[in-house]
C-alpha positions in Angstrom: 112.6 86.7 117.3 115.4 86.7 114.7 117.2 83.8 116.4 114.0 81.9 116.9 113.1 82.4 113.2 116.4 81.2 112.1 116.1 78.1 114.3 112.7 77.3 113.0 113.8 77.8 109.4 116.8 75.5 110.0 114.7 72.8 111.7 111.9 72.8 109.1 114.3 72.8 106.2 115.1 69.2 107.2 111.4 68.4 107.4 110.5 70.0 104.1 113.1 68.5 101.8 115.8 65.9 102.2 118.7 66.7 99.9 121.1 64.0 98.6 120.0 61.2 100.8 121.6 58.3 98.9 119.5 55.2 99.4 120.0 52.7 96.6 121.9 55.5 94.7 118.7 57.6 94.3 117.9 61.0 95.6 114.6 61.0 97.6 112.5 64.0 98.5 109.5 64.2 100.7 106.3 64.0 98.7 103.9 66.6 99.8 100.6 64.8 100.3 97.5 66.3 101.8 97.8 65.3 105.4 101.5 66.2 105.7 100.9 69.6 104.2 98.0 70.3 106.5 100.0 69.3 109.6 103.0 71.4 108.6 100.8 74.4 107.7 99.0 74.1 111.1 102.3 74.0 112.9 103.5 77.1 111.0 100.2 78.8 111.8 100.5 77.8 115.5 104.0 79.2 115.6 102.9 82.5 113.9 99.9 82.8 116.3 102.1 82.2 119.3 104.7 84.8 118.2 101.9 87.4 117.6 100.2 86.7 121.0 103.4 86.4 123.0 103.6 89.5 125.4 100.8 91.2 123.4 99.9 93.4 126.3 103.3 93.8 127.9 104.0 97.3 126.4 101.9 100.3 127.1 100.2 102.1 124.2 102.3 104.3 122.0 101.2 107.5 120.3 99.5 106.0 117.2 97.7 103.4 119.3 96.3 106.1 121.5 94.7 107.5 118.3 92.9 104.2 117.9 91.7 104.3 121.5 90.5 107.9 121.1 88.4 106.9 118.2 86.6 104.0 119.9 86.6 105.2 123.6 82.9 106.1 123.8 81.7 102.8 122.2 79.3 104.4 119.7 79.8 103.4 116.1 78.2 106.5 114.5 80.3 109.0 116.5 83.4 106.9 116.0 83.0 106.8 112.2 82.4 110.5 112.2 85.6 111.1 114.3 87.6 108.8 111.9 86.6 110.6 108.8 87.1 114.0 110.4 90.5 113.5 112.0 92.2 110.4 110.5 90.8 109.8 107.0 91.2 106.0 107.3 88.5 103.5 106.5 86.3 102.6 109.6 86.4 98.7 109.4 89.4 98.3 111.7 87.9 100.6 114.3 84.6 98.9 114.2 86.2 95.5 114.7 88.4 96.9 117.5 85.4 98.4 119.2 83.8 95.0 119.2 86.9 93.4 120.8 87.0 96.1 123.5 83.3 95.6 124.2 83.9 91.8 124.4 87.2 91.8 126.4 87.1 95.1 128.2 89.4 98.1 127.9 93.0 96.9 127.9 96.1 96.9 125.7 95.3 93.2 124.9 91.7 93.9 123.7 93.0 96.8 121.5 95.7 94.7 119.9 94.0 91.3 119.5 92.3 92.2 116.2 95.7 92.9 114.7 97.1 89.7 116.0 94.2 87.7 114.5 94.4 89.3 111.1 98.2 89.0 111.1 97.9 85.3 111.9 95.2 84.7 109.3 97.5 86.3 106.7 99.7 83.2 107.0 97.0 81.1 105.5 96.2 83.6 102.7 99.9 83.8 101.7 100.0 80.0 101.6 96.9 80.1 99.2 98.5 82.6 96.9 101.9 80.8 96.8 100.1 77.5 96.2 98.1 79.0 93.2 101.3 80.5 91.7 103.9 77.8 92.5 103.7 74.6 94.5 103.2 73.3 98.0 106.8 73.5 99.0 107.1 77.2 98.0 103.7 77.9 99.7 104.9 76.3 103.0 108.2 78.2 102.9 106.4 81.5 102.2 104.0 80.8 105.1 107.0 80.1 107.4 108.7 83.3 106.3 105.6 85.5 107.0 104.9 83.6 110.3 108.4 84.4 111.6 109.0 87.8 110.0 109.9 90.3 112.7 108.1 93.1 110.8 104.9 91.2 110.4 105.0 90.2 114.1 105.5 93.8 115.1 102.7 95.1 112.9 100.4 92.3 114.3 101.1 93.5 117.8 100.0 97.1 117.5 96.5 98.6 117.7 96.6 100.0 114.1 95.1 98.8 110.9 98.3 97.5 109.3 97.6 93.8 109.8 94.1 94.2 108.5 95.4 96.0 105.4 97.8 93.1 104.7 95.0 90.6 105.2 92.6 92.4 102.8 95.3 92.9 100.2 96.2 89.2 100.3 92.5 88.3 100.1 92.1 90.6 97.1 95.1 88.9 95.4 93.5 85.5 95.9 90.3 86.8 94.3 92.3 88.3 91.4 94.1 85.1 90.7 90.8 83.1 90.8 89.1 85.6 88.5 92.0 85.3 86.0 91.5 81.5 86.0 87.7 81.2 86.3 86.4 84.5 84.9 83.5 84.5 87.4 81.8 87.6 88.6 81.9 86.5 92.2 85.7 86.5 92.1 85.8 89.9 90.4 83.5 91.3 93.1 85.8 89.8 95.8 88.7 91.5 94.1 
C-alpha cells in the first residue's frame, strides 16, 4: 500500500499542478474548474474504494471482530442493543448497520466488514468538503488523496469495528460545525 500510495501521489502531483513550465516566459498552473475537480475527486474516490475493498474477506476474523459478530449473531436488534450496552458500552448504530449488511449479504467476513469499507470510502468526500471550506480545491484534492491512500485508514476500513463509522461521523460533524459558524442556522447546529 505504501509504494502504491507514493506512486499515486507522484503521478497525481503532475496532474494537480505544473511547476515552472516556461511557455512564453510565464509560469502556468492548472485552473481547477468544476468538471476537472469532479473527475479528479471521483478518481481519488475510486482508488480509495478499490483499496478498501481489495482482499476485504481474505483474512479471518480477529478477536475484536468476533465481538462484533457475537453482538449481531442472533439477528434481533433489541437483544443486540441490550448485549452492546451490557458488555461493550459502545453506541449501537454500527452494530445495527452491520446487522443489516449480514442479513442482506449473508454471514461472512465480507458482510461484516463492508459497512466499514463504505464509511471509510465516504470519508474521502467528507474530508474534501472540509478542506474545500477551509482552504481551496487544490488542498482539498490533496487531502482526499492522502486519506484515500493512508495505510491506517485503509486498515481501519477493513475491520468489522466502528472505527470507520466514527471517523465518518466526526467529519460530518465538523462539516456542520463549519456551516453553522458561517450560516448561523439551527439545522447546522442540530447536525453538529
